[in-house]
RODREN-508111 format. One record per residue (C-alpha): x, y, z; residue number from 0; residue in one letter; chain. Coordinates in steps of 0.2 Angstrom, whole numbers. Each point is the difference from the previous one (the first is absolute). Layout:
BEGIN
<pt u="X" v="Y" w="Z" vexgu="NUM" lotor="A" palum="A"/>
...
This chain:
BEGIN
<pt u="-516" v="-2" w="292" vexgu="0" lotor="M" palum="A"/>
<pt u="0" v="3" w="-19" vexgu="1" lotor="S" palum="A"/>
<pt u="16" v="-1" w="-10" vexgu="2" lotor="A" palum="A"/>
<pt u="9" v="13" w="-10" vexgu="3" lotor="I" palum="A"/>
<pt u="-3" v="-4" w="-18" vexgu="4" lotor="I" palum="A"/>
<pt u="17" v="1" w="-9" vexgu="5" lotor="M" palum="A"/>
<pt u="-2" v="11" w="-16" vexgu="6" lotor="D" palum="A"/>
<pt u="11" v="-7" w="-13" vexgu="7" lotor="G" palum="A"/>
<pt u="-9" v="10" w="-14" vexgu="8" lotor="T" palum="A"/>
<pt u="5" v="17" w="7" vexgu="9" lotor="A" palum="A"/>
<pt u="18" v="-5" w="4" vexgu="10" lotor="L" palum="A"/>
<pt u="2" v="-8" w="-17" vexgu="11" lotor="A" palum="A"/>
<pt u="-6" v="16" w="-8" vexgu="12" lotor="K" palum="A"/>
<pt u="12" v="10" w="9" vexgu="13" lotor="R" palum="A"/>
<pt u="15" v="-12" w="-4" vexgu="14" lotor="I" palum="A"/>
<pt u="-5" v="1" w="-19" vexgu="15" lotor="K" palum="A"/>
<pt u="-1" v="19" w="1" vexgu="16" lotor="S" palum="A"/>
<pt u="17" v="2" w="7" vexgu="17" lotor="N" palum="A"/>
<pt u="7" v="-12" w="-14" vexgu="18" lotor="I" palum="A"/>
<pt u="-9" v="11" w="-13" vexgu="19" lotor="R" palum="A"/>
<pt u="9" v="15" w="7" vexgu="20" lotor="K" palum="A"/>
<pt u="17" v="-9" w="-2" vexgu="21" lotor="W" palum="A"/>
<pt u="-5" v="-6" w="-17" vexgu="22" lotor="T" palum="A"/>
<pt u="-3" v="18" w="-6" vexgu="23" lotor="N" palum="A"/>
<pt u="18" v="5" w="5" vexgu="24" lotor="S" palum="A"/>
<pt u="8" v="-14" w="-11" vexgu="25" lotor="L" palum="A"/>
<pt u="7" v="2" w="-18" vexgu="26" lotor="F" palum="A"/>
<pt u="-7" v="-17" w="-5" vexgu="27" lotor="Y" palum="A"/>
<pt u="-16" v="-9" w="3" vexgu="28" lotor="V" palum="A"/>
<pt u="1" v="-17" w="10" vexgu="29" lotor="P" palum="A"/>
<pt u="-8" v="-14" w="-9" vexgu="30" lotor="G" palum="A"/>
<pt u="-9" v="-16" w="5" vexgu="31" lotor="L" palum="A"/>
<pt u="-4" v="-15" w="-11" vexgu="32" lotor="A" palum="A"/>
<pt u="-14" v="-11" w="6" vexgu="33" lotor="V" palum="A"/>
<pt u="-1" v="-18" w="-8" vexgu="34" lotor="V" palum="A"/>
<pt u="-16" v="-10" w="1" vexgu="35" lotor="M" palum="A"/>
<pt u="-5" v="-17" w="-6" vexgu="36" lotor="V" palum="A"/>
<pt u="-18" v="-4" w="-4" vexgu="37" lotor="G" palum="A"/>
<pt u="-16" v="9" w="4" vexgu="38" lotor="N" palum="A"/>
<pt u="-3" v="-3" w="18" vexgu="39" lotor="D" palum="A"/>
<pt u="-12" v="14" w="6" vexgu="40" lotor="L" palum="A"/>
<pt u="8" v="2" w="17" vexgu="41" lotor="A" palum="A"/>
<pt u="17" v="2" w="-8" vexgu="42" lotor="S" palum="A"/>
<pt u="-7" v="12" w="-13" vexgu="43" lotor="E" palum="A"/>
<pt u="-7" v="11" w="14" vexgu="44" lotor="T" palum="A"/>
<pt u="17" v="0" w="10" vexgu="45" lotor="Y" palum="A"/>
<pt u="10" v="4" w="-15" vexgu="46" lotor="V" palum="A"/>
<pt u="-12" v="15" w="-5" vexgu="47" lotor="A" palum="A"/>
<pt u="2" v="6" w="18" vexgu="48" lotor="G" palum="A"/>
<pt u="19" v="0" w="-2" vexgu="49" lotor="K" palum="A"/>
<pt u="0" v="9" w="-16" vexgu="50" lotor="I" palum="A"/>
<pt u="-12" v="13" w="8" vexgu="51" lotor="K" palum="A"/>
<pt u="13" v="2" w="14" vexgu="52" lotor="D" palum="A"/>
<pt u="14" v="2" w="-12" vexgu="53" lotor="C" palum="A"/>
<pt u="-10" v="15" w="-8" vexgu="54" lotor="G" palum="A"/>
<pt u="-3" v="8" w="17" vexgu="55" lotor="E" palum="A"/>
<pt u="19" v="-1" w="4" vexgu="56" lotor="C" palum="A"/>
<pt u="5" v="7" w="-17" vexgu="57" lotor="G" palum="A"/>
<pt u="8" v="-17" w="-6" vexgu="58" lotor="F" palum="A"/>
<pt u="-1" v="-7" w="-18" vexgu="59" lotor="Y" palum="A"/>
<pt u="-7" v="-17" w="-1" vexgu="60" lotor="S" palum="A"/>
<pt u="-2" v="-14" w="-13" vexgu="61" lotor="E" palum="A"/>
<pt u="-11" v="-16" w="1" vexgu="62" lotor="K" palum="A"/>
<pt u="3" v="-16" w="-9" vexgu="63" lotor="Y" palum="A"/>
<pt u="-14" v="-13" w="-1" vexgu="64" lotor="I" palum="A"/>
<pt u="4" v="-18" w="-5" vexgu="65" lotor="F" palum="A"/>
<pt u="-13" v="-13" w="-5" vexgu="66" lotor="D" palum="A"/>
<pt u="-3" v="-13" w="14" vexgu="67" lotor="K" palum="A"/>
<pt u="7" v="-13" w="-11" vexgu="68" lotor="D" palum="A"/>
<pt u="17" v="9" w="-3" vexgu="69" lotor="T" palum="A"/>
<pt u="16" v="-10" w="3" vexgu="70" lotor="C" palum="A"/>
<pt u="12" v="4" w="14" vexgu="71" lotor="E" palum="A"/>
<pt u="14" v="5" w="-12" vexgu="72" lotor="E" palum="A"/>
<pt u="-10" v="14" w="-8" vexgu="73" lotor="N" palum="A"/>
<pt u="-3" v="7" w="17" vexgu="74" lotor="L" palum="A"/>
<pt u="19" v="-1" w="5" vexgu="75" lotor="I" palum="A"/>
<pt u="5" v="7" w="-17" vexgu="76" lotor="D" palum="A"/>
<pt u="-10" v="16" w="3" vexgu="77" lotor="L" palum="A"/>
<pt u="6" v="2" w="17" vexgu="78" lotor="I" palum="A"/>
<pt u="18" v="-1" w="-6" vexgu="79" lotor="K" palum="A"/>
<pt u="-4" v="14" w="-13" vexgu="80" lotor="Q" palum="A"/>
<pt u="-7" v="10" w="14" vexgu="81" lotor="L" palum="A"/>
<pt u="15" v="-3" w="11" vexgu="82" lotor="N" palum="A"/>
<pt u="11" v="10" w="-13" vexgu="83" lotor="T" palum="A"/>
<pt u="-13" v="14" w="-3" vexgu="84" lotor="R" palum="A"/>
<pt u="7" v="16" w="8" vexgu="85" lotor="R" palum="A"/>
<pt u="-17" v="9" w="1" vexgu="86" lotor="N" palum="A"/>
<pt u="-7" v="-15" w="10" vexgu="87" lotor="I" palum="A"/>
<pt u="6" v="1" w="18" vexgu="88" lotor="H" palum="A"/>
<pt u="-12" v="-13" w="7" vexgu="89" lotor="G" palum="A"/>
<pt u="-7" v="-17" w="-6" vexgu="90" lotor="I" palum="A"/>
<pt u="-16" v="-8" w="8" vexgu="91" lotor="L" palum="A"/>
<pt u="-6" v="-17" w="-5" vexgu="92" lotor="V" palum="A"/>
<pt u="-18" v="-1" w="6" vexgu="93" lotor="Q" palum="A"/>
<pt u="-4" v="-16" w="10" vexgu="94" lotor="L" palum="A"/>
<pt u="-7" v="-13" w="0" vexgu="95" lotor="P" palum="A"/>
<pt u="7" v="-7" w="-17" vexgu="96" lotor="L" palum="A"/>
<pt u="-10" v="-14" w="-9" vexgu="97" lotor="P" palum="A"/>
<pt u="5" v="-19" w="4" vexgu="98" lotor="A" palum="A"/>
<pt u="14" v="-5" w="-11" vexgu="99" lotor="G" palum="A"/>
<pt u="10" v="16" w="3" vexgu="100" lotor="I" palum="A"/>
<pt u="14" v="-1" w="13" vexgu="101" lotor="N" palum="A"/>
<pt u="-3" v="15" w="11" vexgu="102" lotor="K" palum="A"/>
<pt u="17" v="-1" w="8" vexgu="103" lotor="H" palum="A"/>
<pt u="10" v="-1" w="-17" vexgu="104" lotor="R" palum="A"/>
<pt u="-10" v="15" w="-7" vexgu="105" lotor="V" palum="A"/>
<pt u="3" v="10" w="16" vexgu="106" lotor="V" palum="A"/>
<pt u="19" v="-5" w="0" vexgu="107" lotor="A" palum="A"/>
<pt u="2" v="7" w="-18" vexgu="108" lotor="S" palum="A"/>
<pt u="-4" v="18" w="6" vexgu="109" lotor="I" palum="A"/>
<pt u="15" v="11" w="3" vexgu="110" lotor="D" palum="A"/>
<pt u="0" v="1" w="19" vexgu="111" lotor="P" palum="A"/>
<pt u="3" v="19" w="-2" vexgu="112" lotor="G" palum="A"/>
<pt u="-17" v="1" w="-9" vexgu="113" lotor="K" palum="A"/>
<pt u="-10" v="-12" w="11" vexgu="114" lotor="D" palum="A"/>
<pt u="-13" v="12" w="8" vexgu="115" lotor="V" palum="A"/>
<pt u="-10" v="-15" w="8" vexgu="116" lotor="D" palum="A"/>
<pt u="16" v="-6" w="9" vexgu="117" lotor="C" palum="A"/>
<pt u="-2" v="-18" w="-6" vexgu="118" lotor="L" palum="A"/>
<pt u="17" v="-3" w="-7" vexgu="119" lotor="H" palum="A"/>
<pt u="10" v="-12" w="11" vexgu="120" lotor="P" palum="A"/>
<pt u="13" v="13" w="2" vexgu="121" lotor="L" palum="A"/>
<pt u="-12" v="13" w="6" vexgu="122" lotor="N" palum="A"/>
<pt u="-9" v="-12" w="12" vexgu="123" lotor="M" palum="A"/>
<pt u="17" v="-5" w="7" vexgu="124" lotor="A" palum="A"/>
<pt u="5" v="19" w="2" vexgu="125" lotor="N" palum="A"/>
<pt u="-16" v="3" w="10" vexgu="126" lotor="N" palum="A"/>
<pt u="3" v="-16" w="11" vexgu="127" lotor="V" palum="A"/>
<pt u="17" v="7" w="6" vexgu="128" lotor="V" palum="A"/>
<pt u="-7" v="17" w="1" vexgu="129" lotor="H" palum="A"/>
<pt u="12" v="8" w="-13" vexgu="130" lotor="R" palum="A"/>
<pt u="-9" v="16" w="1" vexgu="131" lotor="G" palum="A"/>
<pt u="0" v="5" w="-19" vexgu="132" lotor="R" palum="A"/>
<pt u="-9" v="-4" w="-16" vexgu="133" lotor="G" palum="A"/>
<pt u="-18" v="-5" w="-2" vexgu="134" lotor="P" palum="A"/>
<pt u="-10" v="-8" w="15" vexgu="135" lotor="V" palum="A"/>
<pt u="-15" v="-11" w="0" vexgu="136" lotor="P" palum="A"/>
<pt u="-15" v="12" w="-3" vexgu="137" lotor="C" palum="A"/>
<pt u="-13" v="-7" w="11" vexgu="138" lotor="T" palum="A"/>
<pt u="11" v="-3" w="16" vexgu="139" lotor="P" palum="A"/>
<pt u="8" v="17" w="-3" vexgu="140" lotor="A" palum="A"/>
<pt u="-17" v="8" w="-2" vexgu="141" lotor="G" palum="A"/>
<pt u="-5" v="-8" w="17" vexgu="142" lotor="I" palum="A"/>
<pt u="16" v="6" w="9" vexgu="143" lotor="M" palum="A"/>
<pt u="-2" v="18" w="-7" vexgu="144" lotor="R" palum="A"/>
<pt u="-19" v="0" w="6" vexgu="145" lotor="L" palum="A"/>
<pt u="5" v="-6" w="17" vexgu="146" lotor="L" palum="A"/>
<pt u="14" v="13" w="1" vexgu="147" lotor="E" palum="A"/>
<pt u="-13" v="13" w="-5" vexgu="148" lotor="E" palum="A"/>
<pt u="-10" v="-4" w="16" vexgu="149" lotor="Y" palum="A"/>
<pt u="16" v="0" w="10" vexgu="150" lotor="R" palum="A"/>
<pt u="0" v="-19" w="5" vexgu="151" lotor="F" palum="A"/>
<pt u="15" v="-5" w="10" vexgu="152" lotor="D" palum="A"/>
<pt u="6" v="-17" w="-6" vexgu="153" lotor="F" palum="A"/>
<pt u="14" v="-3" w="13" vexgu="154" lotor="S" palum="A"/>
<pt u="-4" v="-15" w="11" vexgu="155" lotor="G" palum="A"/>
<pt u="-17" v="-2" w="-7" vexgu="156" lotor="K" palum="A"/>
<pt u="-7" v="-17" w="-4" vexgu="157" lotor="R" palum="A"/>
<pt u="-5" v="-1" w="-19" vexgu="158" lotor="A" palum="A"/>
<pt u="-10" v="-14" w="-8" vexgu="159" lotor="V" palum="A"/>
<pt u="-1" v="-2" w="-19" vexgu="160" lotor="V" palum="A"/>
<pt u="-13" v="-12" w="-7" vexgu="161" lotor="I" palum="A"/>
<pt u="6" v="-6" w="-17" vexgu="162" lotor="G" palum="A"/>
<pt u="17" v="-4" w="-7" vexgu="163" lotor="R" palum="A"/>
<pt u="0" v="5" w="-18" vexgu="164" lotor="S" palum="A"/>
<pt u="15" v="7" w="-8" vexgu="165" lotor="D" palum="A"/>
<pt u="-9" v="16" w="-5" vexgu="166" lotor="I" palum="A"/>
<pt u="-7" v="5" w="18" vexgu="167" lotor="V" palum="A"/>
<pt u="2" v="-12" w="14" vexgu="168" lotor="G" palum="A"/>
<pt u="19" v="-4" w="0" vexgu="169" lotor="V" palum="A"/>
<pt u="6" v="17" w="-4" vexgu="170" lotor="P" palum="A"/>
<pt u="-12" v="8" w="12" vexgu="171" lotor="M" palum="A"/>
<pt u="7" v="-12" w="14" vexgu="172" lotor="A" palum="A"/>
<pt u="18" v="6" w="-4" vexgu="173" lotor="F" palum="A"/>
<pt u="-5" v="19" w="0" vexgu="174" lotor="M" palum="A"/>
<pt u="-8" v="-2" w="17" vexgu="175" lotor="L" palum="A"/>
<pt u="15" v="-9" w="6" vexgu="176" lotor="Q" palum="A"/>
<pt u="11" v="14" w="-6" vexgu="177" lotor="H" palum="A"/>
<pt u="-10" v="12" w="9" vexgu="178" lotor="A" palum="A"/>
<pt u="3" v="-10" w="16" vexgu="179" lotor="N" palum="A"/>
<pt u="-16" v="-8" w="2" vexgu="180" lotor="A" palum="A"/>
<pt u="-1" v="-19" w="6" vexgu="181" lotor="T" palum="A"/>
<pt u="-8" v="-9" w="-15" vexgu="182" lotor="V" palum="A"/>
<pt u="-10" v="-16" w="-2" vexgu="183" lotor="T" palum="A"/>
<pt u="-6" v="-5" w="-17" vexgu="184" lotor="V" palum="A"/>
<pt u="-16" v="-11" w="-1" vexgu="185" lotor="C" palum="A"/>
<pt u="-6" v="-10" w="-15" vexgu="186" lotor="H" palum="A"/>
<pt u="-13" v="-14" w="-5" vexgu="187" lotor="S" palum="A"/>
<pt u="10" v="-13" w="11" vexgu="188" lotor="Y" palum="A"/>
<pt u="0" v="11" w="16" vexgu="189" lotor="T" palum="A"/>
<pt u="-8" v="-8" w="15" vexgu="190" lotor="K" palum="A"/>
<pt u="-10" v="10" w="12" vexgu="191" lotor="D" palum="A"/>
<pt u="0" v="16" w="-11" vexgu="192" lotor="L" palum="A"/>
<pt u="-11" v="10" w="12" vexgu="193" lotor="S" palum="A"/>
<pt u="11" v="-3" w="14" vexgu="194" lotor="E" palum="A"/>
<pt u="15" v="7" w="-9" vexgu="195" lotor="I" palum="A"/>
<pt u="-10" v="15" w="-8" vexgu="196" lotor="T" palum="A"/>
<pt u="-7" v="5" w="17" vexgu="197" lotor="R" palum="A"/>
<pt u="18" v="4" w="6" vexgu="198" lotor="Q" palum="A"/>
<pt u="4" v="12" w="-15" vexgu="199" lotor="A" palum="A"/>
<pt u="2" v="19" w="3" vexgu="200" lotor="D" palum="A"/>
<pt u="0" v="1" w="-19" vexgu="201" lotor="I" palum="A"/>
<pt u="-10" v="-13" w="-11" vexgu="202" lotor="L" palum="A"/>
<pt u="2" v="0" w="-18" vexgu="203" lotor="V" palum="A"/>
<pt u="-11" v="-12" w="-10" vexgu="204" lotor="S" palum="A"/>
<pt u="5" v="-4" w="-18" vexgu="205" lotor="A" palum="A"/>
<pt u="-10" v="-15" w="-4" vexgu="206" lotor="V" palum="A"/>
<pt u="-14" v="5" w="-12" vexgu="207" lotor="G" palum="A"/>
<pt u="-14" v="-9" w="9" vexgu="208" lotor="K" palum="A"/>
<pt u="-15" v="7" w="7" vexgu="209" lotor="L" palum="A"/>
<pt u="-2" v="-1" w="19" vexgu="210" lotor="G" palum="A"/>
<pt u="18" v="-5" w="4" vexgu="211" lotor="T" palum="A"/>
<pt u="1" v="12" w="15" vexgu="212" lotor="V" palum="A"/>
<pt u="-15" v="2" w="12" vexgu="213" lotor="T" palum="A"/>
<pt u="-2" v="11" w="15" vexgu="214" lotor="S" palum="A"/>
<pt u="4" v="-15" w="12" vexgu="215" lotor="E" palum="A"/>
<pt u="17" v="-2" w="-9" vexgu="216" lotor="M" palum="A"/>
<pt u="7" v="17" w="4" vexgu="217" lotor="V" palum="A"/>
<pt u="8" v="8" w="15" vexgu="218" lotor="K" palum="A"/>
<pt u="-9" v="15" w="7" vexgu="219" lotor="P" palum="A"/>
<pt u="9" v="16" w="-6" vexgu="220" lotor="G" palum="A"/>
<pt u="10" v="-9" w="-14" vexgu="221" lotor="A" palum="A"/>
<pt u="3" v="7" w="-17" vexgu="222" lotor="V" palum="A"/>
<pt u="-8" v="-10" w="-14" vexgu="223" lotor="V" palum="A"/>
<pt u="6" v="1" w="-18" vexgu="224" lotor="I" palum="A"/>
<pt u="-12" v="-8" w="-13" vexgu="225" lotor="D" palum="A"/>
<pt u="9" v="-5" w="-16" vexgu="226" lotor="V" palum="A"/>
<pt u="-11" v="-13" w="-7" vexgu="227" lotor="G" palum="A"/>
<pt u="-14" v="5" w="-13" vexgu="228" lotor="I" palum="A"/>
<pt u="-14" v="-11" w="-5" vexgu="229" lotor="T" palum="A"/>
<pt u="-16" v="5" w="-9" vexgu="230" lotor="R" palum="A"/>
<pt u="-15" v="-6" w="10" vexgu="231" lotor="G" palum="A"/>
<pt u="-17" v="-7" w="-5" vexgu="232" lotor="F" palum="A"/>
<pt u="-6" v="18" w="2" vexgu="233" lotor="D" palum="A"/>
<pt u="12" v="5" w="-14" vexgu="234" lotor="G" palum="A"/>
<pt u="10" v="11" w="11" vexgu="235" lotor="K" palum="A"/>
<pt u="18" v="-1" w="5" vexgu="236" lotor="L" palum="A"/>
<pt u="4" v="-8" w="17" vexgu="237" lotor="H" palum="A"/>
<pt u="16" v="-3" w="9" vexgu="238" lotor="G" palum="A"/>
<pt u="6" v="-15" w="11" vexgu="239" lotor="D" palum="A"/>
<pt u="-6" v="10" w="16" vexgu="240" lotor="V" palum="A"/>
<pt u="-18" v="0" w="6" vexgu="241" lotor="D" palum="A"/>
<pt u="2" v="19" w="1" vexgu="242" lotor="F" palum="A"/>
<pt u="-17" v="5" w="9" vexgu="243" lotor="D" palum="A"/>
<pt u="4" v="-11" w="15" vexgu="244" lotor="S" palum="A"/>
<pt u="19" v="2" w="1" vexgu="245" lotor="V" palum="A"/>
<pt u="0" v="19" w="-1" vexgu="246" lotor="K" palum="A"/>
<pt u="-9" v="0" w="17" vexgu="247" lotor="D" palum="A"/>
<pt u="15" v="-9" w="8" vexgu="248" lotor="V" palum="A"/>
<pt u="16" v="7" w="-8" vexgu="249" lotor="V" palum="A"/>
<pt u="8" v="17" w="1" vexgu="250" lotor="S" palum="A"/>
<pt u="3" v="1" w="-19" vexgu="251" lotor="H" palum="A"/>
<pt u="-6" v="-9" w="-15" vexgu="252" lotor="I" palum="A"/>
<pt u="1" v="2" w="-19" vexgu="253" lotor="T" palum="A"/>
<pt u="-16" v="0" w="-11" vexgu="254" lotor="P" palum="A"/>
<pt u="-4" v="-9" w="-16" vexgu="255" lotor="I" palum="A"/>
<pt u="1" v="9" w="-12" vexgu="256" lotor="P" palum="A"/>
<pt u="11" v="15" w="5" vexgu="257" lotor="G" palum="A"/>
<pt u="13" v="-7" w="11" vexgu="258" lotor="G" palum="A"/>
<pt u="14" v="-11" w="-6" vexgu="259" lotor="V" palum="A"/>
<pt u="-5" v="0" w="-19" vexgu="260" lotor="G" palum="A"/>
<pt u="4" v="19" w="-3" vexgu="261" lotor="P" palum="A"/>
<pt u="16" v="-1" w="9" vexgu="262" lotor="M" palum="A"/>
<pt u="6" v="-15" w="-10" vexgu="263" lotor="T" palum="A"/>
<pt u="-2" v="10" w="-16" vexgu="264" lotor="R" palum="A"/>
<pt u="8" v="15" w="8" vexgu="265" lotor="A" palum="A"/>
<pt u="15" v="-10" w="4" vexgu="266" lotor="M" palum="A"/>
<pt u="1" v="-7" w="-17" vexgu="267" lotor="L" palum="A"/>
<pt u="2" v="18" w="-6" vexgu="268" lotor="M" palum="A"/>
<pt u="12" v="4" w="14" vexgu="269" lotor="N" palum="A"/>
<pt u="11" v="-15" w="-6" vexgu="270" lotor="N" palum="A"/>
<pt u="1" v="8" w="-17" vexgu="271" lotor="I" palum="A"/>
<pt u="6" v="16" w="9" vexgu="272" lotor="W" palum="A"/>
<pt u="13" v="-10" w="9" vexgu="273" lotor="T" palum="A"/>
<pt u="6" v="-9" w="-15" vexgu="274" lotor="I" palum="A"/>
<pt u="2" v="17" w="-9" vexgu="275" lotor="C" palum="A"/>
<pt u="10" v="7" w="15" vexgu="276" lotor="H" palum="A"/>
<pt u="13" v="-14" w="-1" vexgu="277" lotor="E" palum="A"/>
<pt u="17" v="6" w="-6" vexgu="278" lotor="P" palum="A"/>
<pt u="2" v="0" w="-19" vexgu="279" lotor="G" palum="A"/>
<pt u="-19" v="0" w="-3" vexgu="280" lotor="R" palum="A"/>
<pt u="-8" v="12" w="-12" vexgu="281" lotor="K" palum="A"/>
């Protein structure tokens, strides 16, 4: 058996195309402000991708880059200004931030109605209780949309999430639970990890560590979602999952690259669309 490779790139392209059609019908241009601190190469690459996506969706974008030695207050002052700008509908602070800057304080200064990354405490709480409106965590939302595209039935299924970050693991667990899956969250303190993962109908690995999931750790016929990205000694991007061996055991699997990554970015664009559709927004 060879798994179906879940094509995040094609679906993301379709989502962005539909957003562009909607943008063309507007009498205003949705705007995104991206705030970055330092010159981290990976962050610069991610930001460039998001700016490119904005162009594809017909959005206006601004980029602000602070020196890595900037103080926290400078960052928050800019965010407060962006909160009041009518032509800026979404604000994104690129993480990680340098040591000495309180990520939680910075994120909390963003207007929840402009928080496209869904990291503000209010937005995170809304997603925990499944409020059903406003921005959603981009990576988990992208995964759910991809699974829905392949007609995965969540009800009663056993789901295992490896990783408990605020950005992926925790919101992923809640989204799966809201879809009526039975969810287990594993982390670095979990004992007998393989025993747990072998019970999963759907396995999501969001650790960022090469070789986290091997073929012996997956249930035959399961769906495996690989979120982690690591650059190997060969210079290529790899995920948490040993793709070559696992794909011969499972029914569906996401590739690296071309799986979850494009869907994360598409959901960021979709969050801007969602924010602009809220009553009173223009």
